[in-house]
C-alpha positions in Angstrom: -13.3 -20.7 19.9 -14.9 -21.5 16.9 -12.8 -22.2 14.2 -14.2 -21.6 10.5 -14.0 -24.8 8.4 -11.3 -23.2 6.0 -9.0 -23.0 8.7 -9.3 -26.6 9.6 -8.8 -27.2 5.9 -5.4 -25.4 6.0 -4.5 -27.2 9.2 -5.1 -30.8 8.0 -3.2 -29.8 4.4 -0.2 -28.6 6.6 -0.4 -31.7 8.9 -0.3 -33.7 6.1 2.8 -32.2 4.4 4.6 -32.1 7.5 4.1 -36.1 7.8 5.8 -36.4 4.3 2.5 -36.9 2.6 2.1 -35.7 -1.3 -1.5 -34.3 -0.8 -1.4 -30.6 -1.9 -3.2 -27.9 -0.2 -6.5 -27.1 -1.7 -7.4 -23.6 -3.0 -8.9 -21.5 -0.5 -12.2 -19.6 -0.8 -12.3 -15.6 -1.6 -13.5 -15.4 2.0 -11.8 -16.6 5.0 -13.2 -16.8 8.4 -11.2 -16.1 11.5 -12.9 -16.2 14.7 -15.8 -14.0 14.3 -14.0 -12.1 11.5 -14.4 -12.3 7.8 -10.9 -11.7 5.6 -11.5 -11.2 2.1 -8.8 -12.2 -0.4 -8.3 -10.6 -3.9 -9.8 -12.3 -6.7 -7.7 -15.1 -8.2 -6.2 -18.6 -7.1 -4.9 -18.6 -3.6 -3.0 -21.7 -2.2 -3.3 -22.5 1.6 0.3 -22.5 2.3 1.0 -21.8 6.3 -0.9 -21.7 9.4 0.3 -21.1 12.6 0.3 -19.2 15.7 1.7 -15.4 15.4 3.1 -13.1 18.1 2.8 -9.4 18.7 6.1 -7.7 18.3 5.6 -4.6 20.1 6.0 -4.2 23.7 2.5 -2.9 24.6 0.2 -3.9 27.5 -2.7 -5.5 25.4 -3.7 -7.7 28.4 -4.5 -11.5 27.8 -4.9 -11.5 23.8 -4.9 -14.8 23.3 -3.7 -16.4 20.1 -2.7 -14.3 17.2 -3.5 -16.5 14.0 -1.0 -15.8 11.1 -2.0 -17.6 7.9 0.3 -17.6 4.7 -1.2 -18.0 1.4 0.5 -18.4 -2.2 -0.7 -17.4 -5.7 1.2 -19.3 -8.5 1.8 -18.2 -11.9 0.2 -19.4 -15.0 2.9 -21.5 -15.9 3.0 -23.4 -12.3 6.7 -22.6 -11.9 7.0 -19.7 -9.7 4.7 -17.5 -7.2 3.6 -14.2 -8.2 1.8 -13.1 -5.3 2.0 -13.8 -1.3 -0.7 -12.8 1.2 -0.1 -12.9 4.7 -2.7 -12.4 7.4 -2.5 -11.5 11.3 -5.7 -11.3 13.3 -6.5 -12.4 17.0 -8.7 -15.2 17.8 -10.2 -13.6 21.2 -11.3 -10.2 21.8 -9.6 -7.8 24.1 -11.1 -4.8 26.2 -8.3 -2.2 25.6 -8.2 -1.9 21.8 -5.5 -2.5 19.4 -3.6 0.1 17.0 -2.0 0.9 13.8 0.7 -0.8 12.1 4.3 1.0 12.2 4.3 1.0 8.1 1.1 3.4 8.6 3.3 5.8 10.1 5.0 8.5 7.6 8.3 6.9 6.6 10.9 7.2 3.9 9.9 4.7 0.7 6.7 4.1 2.5 3.5 5.5 0.9 0.4 5.3 3.2 -2.6 6.7 4.6 -4.6 6.5 7.8 -8.5 6.8 7.0 -9.8 6.3 10.3 -7.9 7.2 13.7 -9.9 7.7 17.1 -11.2 6.1 19.8 -10.6 2.3 19.4 -11.2 2.6 15.6 -8.6 2.1 13.4 -8.1 1.9 9.4 -5.1 2.6 7.1 -3.2 1.3 4.3 0.5 1.6 3.1 2.7 0.7 0.1 6.4 -0.4 0.7 9.1 -2.5 -0.6 9.9 -5.9 1.0 13.1 -8.2 0.3 13.2 -11.9 1.2 15.9 -14.1 2.5 14.5 -17.4 2.6 17.5 -18.9 4.5 17.1 -16.3 7.4 14.6 -17.1 10.3 11.1 -16.2 10.0 7.7 -17.0 11.6 6.8 -20.6 11.4 3.8 -19.9 9.2 6.4 -18.7 6.5 8.3 -21.6 7.2 5.5 -23.9 6.3 4.8 -21.9 3.3 8.4 -22.4 2.2 8.0 -25.9 2.6 4.6 -25.7 0.8 6.1 -24.0 -2.4 9.3 -26.6 -2.4 6.8 -29.5 -2.6 4.8 -27.8 -5.4 8.1 -26.9 -7.2 7.3 -23.1 -6.9 10.1 -20.5 -7.1 9.7 -17.7 -4.5 10.5 -14.4 -5.1 13.5 -12.3 -3.7 11.9 -8.7 -3.8 8.1 -7.8 -3.5 6.1 -4.5 -3.3 3.9 -4.8 -0.6 0.4 -3.5 -0.2 -0.7 -3.6 3.5 -4.2 -3.0 5.0 -4.7 -2.8 8.8 -8.3 -2.4 10.5 -8.9 -2.5 14.1 -11.5 -1.6 17.0 -11.7 -2.2 20.6 -11.7 -5.8 20.4 -10.6 -7.2 17.3 -7.5 -6.6 14.6 -7.1 -7.6 11.1 -3.6 -6.8 9.6 -3.8 -8.3 5.6 -0.7 -7.7 3.4 -0.4 -8.8 0.0 3.3 -9.3 -1.5 3.6 -8.8 -5.2 6.4 -9.9 -7.3 8.3 -6.8 -8.1 8.5 -6.5 -11.8 7.5 -5.1 -15.1 4.1 -6.6 -14.6 3.5 -5.3 -11.3 0.6 -2.7 -10.8 1.8 0.9 -10.5 1.9 2.5 -7.2 -1.0 4.7 -8.0 -3.5 1.8 -9.2 -2.2 0.1 -5.8 -3.2 3.0 -3.8 -6.8 3.2 -5.3 -7.4 -0.4 -4.8 -6.1 0.1 -1.1 -8.6 2.6 -0.5 -11.4 0.5 -1.8 -10.3 -2.6 -0.4 -9.9 -1.3 3.1 -13.8 -0.6 3.6 -14.4 -4.1 2.7 -11.6 -5.5 5.3 -13.2 -3.1 7.6 -16.8 -4.7 7.2 -15.2 -7.7 7.6 -13.8 -7.0 11.1 -17.3 -7.1 12.0 -18.6 -10.0 10.0 -20.6 -7.3 7.7 -19.6 -8.9 4.3 -21.8 -10.8 2.1 -21.1 -14.2 1.3 -18.2 -14.9 -1.3 -17.3 -11.2 -1.5 -13.9 -10.8 -2.6 -11.7 -7.8 -2.9 -11.1 -6.5 -6.5 -7.9 -8.1 -8.7 -4.9 -5.7 -8.1 -4.8 -5.2 -12.1 -8.5 -4.1 -12.2 -9.2 -0.9 -14.0 -9.6 2.4 -12.0 -13.4 2.1 -12.8 -13.7 -1.1 -11.2 -11.8 -0.2 -8.1 -13.9 2.9 -7.6 -17.1 1.1 -8.4 -19.9 2.1 -5.8 -17.3 4.7 -4.2 -18.1 8.5 -3.9 -14.8 9.3 -6.1 -16.3 7.3 -9.1 -19.6 9.0 -8.8 -17.8 12.6 -8.4 -16.0 11.5 -11.8 -18.8 10.4 -13.5 -20.6 13.8 -12.7 -17.6 15.6 -14.4 -18.2 13.4 -17.3 -21.6 14.3 -17.5 -21.2 18.3 -17.1 -18.4 18.2 -20.1 -21.1 16.2 -22.2 -23.4 19.1 -21.3 -21.2 21.6 -22.3 -21.0 23.1 -18.6 -17.5 22.1 -18.2 -14.4 22.0 -20.5 -12.5 18.7 -20.9 -9.3 20.6 -19.6 -11.0 21.5 -16.3 -12.7 18.3 -16.0 -9.3 16.6 -16.2 -7.9 18.8 -13.7 -10.6 18.1 -11.4 -10.5 14.2 -12.0 -7.1 14.2 -11.2 -7.7 16.2 -7.8 -10.5 13.6 -7.1 -8.3 10.5 -7.6 -5.4 12.1 -5.4 -7.7 12.8 -2.6 -9.3 9.6 -2.7 -5.7 7.5 -2.9 -4.6 9.5 0.3 -7.3 10.3 2.6 -6.0 11.9 5.4 -5.7 11.4 9.0 -8.8 12.3 11.2 -8.9 12.3 14.8 -10.4 14.0 17.9 -8.3 17.0 19.0 -8.6 17.6 23.0 -9.2 21.3 22.5 -11.9 20.7 19.9 -13.7 18.2 22.2 -13.7 20.7 25.1 -14.9 23.4 22.9 -17.9 21.7 22.1 -18.3 20.5 25.6 -18.0 24.1 26.5 -20.5 25.6 24.0 -23.3 22.5 24.6 -23.2 22.8 28.1 -22.8 26.8 28.9 -26.3 27.7 27.4 -28.2 24.8 29.6 -26.4 25.5 32.8 -26.6 29.5 32.3 -30.6 29.0 31.9 -31.1 26.7 34.5 -29.1 28.7 37.0 -30.6 31.8 36.3 -34.2 30.3 36.2 -33.5 28.8 39.7 -32.2 32.4 41.2 -35.2 34.1 39.5 -37.5 32.1 41.3 -35.4 31.9 44.5 -35.0 36.0 44.7 -38.8 36.7 44.3 -38.4 37.1 40.5 -35.4 39.5 40.5 -34.1 39.9 37.0 -30.7 41.5 37.9 -30.0 38.7 40.3 -31.1 36.1 37.4 -28.7 38.2 35.0 -25.8 38.1 37.6 -26.1 34.3 38.0 -26.1 33.8 34.1 -23.0 35.7 34.0 -21.2 33.7 36.6 -22.1 30.6 35.2 -20.9 31.7 31.7 -17.6 32.8 33.2 -17.0 29.6 35.1 -17.4 27.3 32.2 -15.1 29.6 30.0 -12.8 29.5 32.5 -12.9 25.6 32.8 -12.5 25.5 29.0 -9.4 27.7 29.1 -8.0 25.6 31.6 -8.2 22.5 29.6 -7.0 24.2 26.7 -3.7 25.1 28.4 -3.1 22.0 30.2 -3.7 20.0 26.9 -0.9 22.2 25.4 1.2 21.9 28.5 1.0 18.3 29.1 -0.8 16.6 26.2 -2.6 13.5 27.0 -3.8 11.0 24.0 -5.5 8.0 24.1 -3.1 5.0 24.7 -5.0 2.9 22.2 -5.3 5.2 19.3 -2.0 6.5 19.7 0.0 3.3 19.8 1.6 1.2 17.4 1.0 -2.7 17.5 3.2 -4.9 15.1 3.4 -8.6 14.6 6.1 -11.0 13.4 5.7 -10.5 9.5 7.7 -12.3 6.7 10.5 -10.8 4.8 12.4 -7.4 5.5 12.9 -3.9 4.6 15.6 -3.0 2.2 18.5 -2.6 4.3 17.1 -3.8 7.4 
């Protein structure tokens, strides 16, 4: 398994710290390489603070999924005395064949804002915003212990409470779980801005899952303006069009503000899409019925010395069989629903911190 240069750099810095050396971890590039995947970081200086094997916490049958890479990065404050943000990455080093799944935080829950943008087959993409508390004396994953030691060597104070915005993308073979923990305070971005940021960033992270990001491409800064967050997005194009209509006098400012608010709300909370079994069976029935009926009727017409009556009866029989098969599938799905294990399941890793009250 190829380990990218940045991971070798992380390991070197951490090994030196464990041996008692005073060498400080170097700042990381904007794009991390983990196996065959690329993980973009938010803009700004990040310090490689922890790198260790992670673990799958959820009891699911993933087969031999190999090593989970758990990376922790810190962003120091301008004054160099505290940490203003932490990043946490969990990703698999080798591909599997069974698919991964959603994070539990992507599911609706009290105190969590989330949206699942993609959930179908093996493909998953979701984001969430929640609160997290940190007890630095408690047991935590090894990478976080390393990060705590790195912060102590550099004289950086670690937060006790954060606003966490998380991104999860997965397909049949790979998964990237990227979480940014921002110090909860007056300077923290509001949740509407973070939701806009998450929607845009999730698309970049999804491209990184298949190594499709251009070199040096980073996620936008957390405090970027709404125009920068939506740069190149469909939502921003629609908003620009609204402003053009106002300038042309075709739309009032009040109506434009109302529609802009609706566009931003839809972009920040894009809903779940998935394949409904009844819909799939309906398309299958509609697409096959016509072809089967014509084929069977044509054969009957030729076999019975060009009898139109026999051909019509055959076509009706074929349609009836198809309709009966479709209705049987609908009833069966209602009585005993069957969902794909890979798209329905939740797969979580060992994370840093804990939920308030947890």
